[in-house]
N, C-alpha and C positions, 0 to 999 in steps of 0.2 A: 648722377649719370644722365638722367632725363634732361636736366638743365643744360648739360654739355651738348646733347643732341639738338636741343632747341637753339642754342647759340650757333652751332654749325649750320643748322637749317636756315636760320636768318641770314647768315653770312653768304650762303650759297644762293639764296634768293636775291640778295643785294647784288651779288656778282653775276647773276643770271646763269649760273651753272646748274641747269635744270636736271641734267642726267645724274650728276652727283647728288643733287637734292633728293631725287627719287630714291636713290640708293640709301641715303641716310634716313629717309622717311620710313622705308621698309625696315631698316635696322631698328628704328625706334619702335615700330609696331611689334617686331619680333621680341624686343626687350620687354615690352609691356606684357606680351602674351606669356613669355617665360616667367615673369614675375608673378602673374596670376596663377600659372600652373604650379609654381613652387609654393605659393600661399595655399592653394588647394591641397597639395600633397601634404604639407605640414598639418593643415586642418584635419584631413582624412586620417593621418597617422595619429593625431591626438585623439580623434574620435574612436579609432580602433583600440588604442590603449585604454581609453575610458571604458569602452564596451567589454574588453577582455578583463579589466579589473572587476567590473560588475559581474561578469560571468564567473570569475573565481569565487566571489562572495556567494553567488547562487549555488555553485557546485559544492562548496563547503557546507552550506545549509542543507542542501539536498542529501548529501552524504550522511549527515547526522540524522535526518528524518528517516532515511531508508535503513540505516543501521538499527534505529529504534524499532521500526516496523518489522524488521527481520527477527528481532528478539521476541516481539509480540507474536508473530506468526509461528515461530518455533514452539513457544509455550502453548499456543492454541492447538498445534498439531499433537503435542504431548497429551493435552487434555482430551482431545478427540479420540486418540488412540486408547486412552484409559477408559473412556466411555464405551468404546467398541469392545474392549476386552471384558468390561463389566457385563455388557449385554450378552456376550458370548458365554460368560460364566452362568448367566441365568438360563440360557438354552441348554447348557450342560446339566444344570439342576433339573430341568424339565425331562431331559433324555434319560437321566440316571434315576430310575424309580427305586433302586435298592437302598441308596444312602441319601435320603433327602437332607437338605440343609436345616440347621436350626433356625428358629424365628430370628434370632440375632444376626446370623450369617446372611440370611435372605434380606433382612432390612438394611444391613450395611452395604450390600451390593446394589440394592435398589437406590439407596440414597446417593452413593458415590457415582452411580451411572447417570441418574436423571435429575439430580438436585440443581444443576447449573446449566444454563443455556450457553452456547458458544457463539461468538461473533467477532470477526476481525475488525479492529478499529485502528487503522494505520495512522501514522503522523503525516498529514497531508497539507498542513497550513501553508507552508511556503510554496509547494507545488500548485495548490489551488490559487494562491495569490498571483503566481507567475502566469498561470493559464488565463485568469480573468483579466489581467493587465496587459496581456500580449508579450510578456517578457520572455516567453519560451524561445522567441526568435533570437535572443542573445546567446543561446546555447549553440556553439559553433558546430559540434559534432552532430551530424544529421541522424545517425543511428540512435544516439542517446536521445535526441529530441523526439524521434519517432516513438521510442519506448516510453518516454515520459508522457507523450500525448495519449497513448493507448492505455496507460496505467489506470486512469480513472474509470474507463469503460470496463476494464477487466474487473475492477472492484465491484461494479454493478452485477456482473455475473456471479461473483463470489457471494454477494448478499442474497441473490436469488436462491442459490444452493443452500445457504445457511437457513433461509426461511423455510425451505422444504424439510431440512433436518429438524428445525424447531416444530414443524407440524407433526412429524412422526413422534417426537418427544411428547408433545401435548396429547396425542392419542393415548399414550401409556399413562400419563398423569391424570387424564380424564377418568380412568378407572377408580381413582381415589376421591372423586367428587360424589360418588354414590354411597349408598349404605352397604354395598357388598364387601368393600375392603376398607382397611383402616390406615389412614395417613398418620394418625396419632401413634400407632404401634411402631411405625418406622422411626418417627421422631424420638420416641421413648427408648427404643432399642439402640439407637445410635447416640443417645445422650444429648441430642440437639434440644429436646424439650427443656432440660435442666440448664445446660450450659449456654445455649444461644438465646432462648426466648423466655427463660425464667419460669417454666412450668414444672411442677412436681410430677413424677411418673404416676400413671394410673395404676390402681391396685390390680385391676383385671386387664388382660391383654387379649385383644381380638386378633386372631391369627390371619395372616395374609398368604399362608402356604397353599391355600386352595387355588391361587393364581397359577401354580405350577401344573394344574390339571386343565387349564383353560386354553383351548386352541386359539381363541381370539387373542389372548395375551401373547401366546407364542408367535402368532402371525405379526402382531404389532412389534414385538422384539426383533423379529427377522427383518421387517421393513426398516426399522431403525438402524440395524446393523448394515444393511445394504446401502442406505443413504449416508451413513457415517463413513463407510468405506469409500464411496464415490466422492464424498467431500474431500477426503485426504488425497486419493490418487488422481482424481480428475481436476481438482481445483487447488488445494493447498500446496501440494508438491510442485506443480507447474508454476504457481505464484511465487514460491520460494526460489525457483530457478530464475524467474523474471527479476526478482530483487537482486539476486547474485549477479546477473548480467548487467543490470543497471549500475550497481556498485562498482563493478569492474570497469565499466565505461567512465564513470565519474572519476574514479581513482586515476585512470589513464590520462584524463583531461587535466586533472589537478597536477599531476607529475609533469605533463608536457608543456605547461604554461608557466 
């Protein structure tokens, strides 16, 4: 086509038809511009398809990560509730002076409530990689991109709350670092000594029931309960709602593309 215009242009120059020449020159320029625009449109369309394909790969990976994180958080909420209920049971032991627990009952509640620390460890490898590489810009949905951006900062707040809960737990465990109370009794009464660490039970048992008469112990238990409750209501439950909202947005984007 361009060669055709060139031949016509040369003929018009030869015949000195400058008005027609100008018209054909403009037509040639328009043709070139149209060709460039078409090429750019094709290139942009190809880039868009490539980006959307990459986005779908990211979305599928993020969905898998957040589904796993959701399961972890649900289990953590369950454990935290169990710890809270155990602490509540201890307060009931303290309050009920008429029917004190046996050494075994008290040891089992202590062990089940304070043996394990809790910490949320979400699956964030893909999201972290996307954040550091700048690939979050490939997520088309602005609301989803906003939630993903704020997710990591939210986790920092969760970690601070969990640290406070761990501090309250340590205050209670510190009681068993002294001569006043016996950690060995708890391990023996719950059979952890024998089954977990391979120690035979001691023939004599030092009682920990005096803890039920300690106001400092009760205060520490209550502080633990308050912190545990706040961890669930002010942090874990809102975080679970965030995960659900993110998964809903991800699923919508996967379905719509």
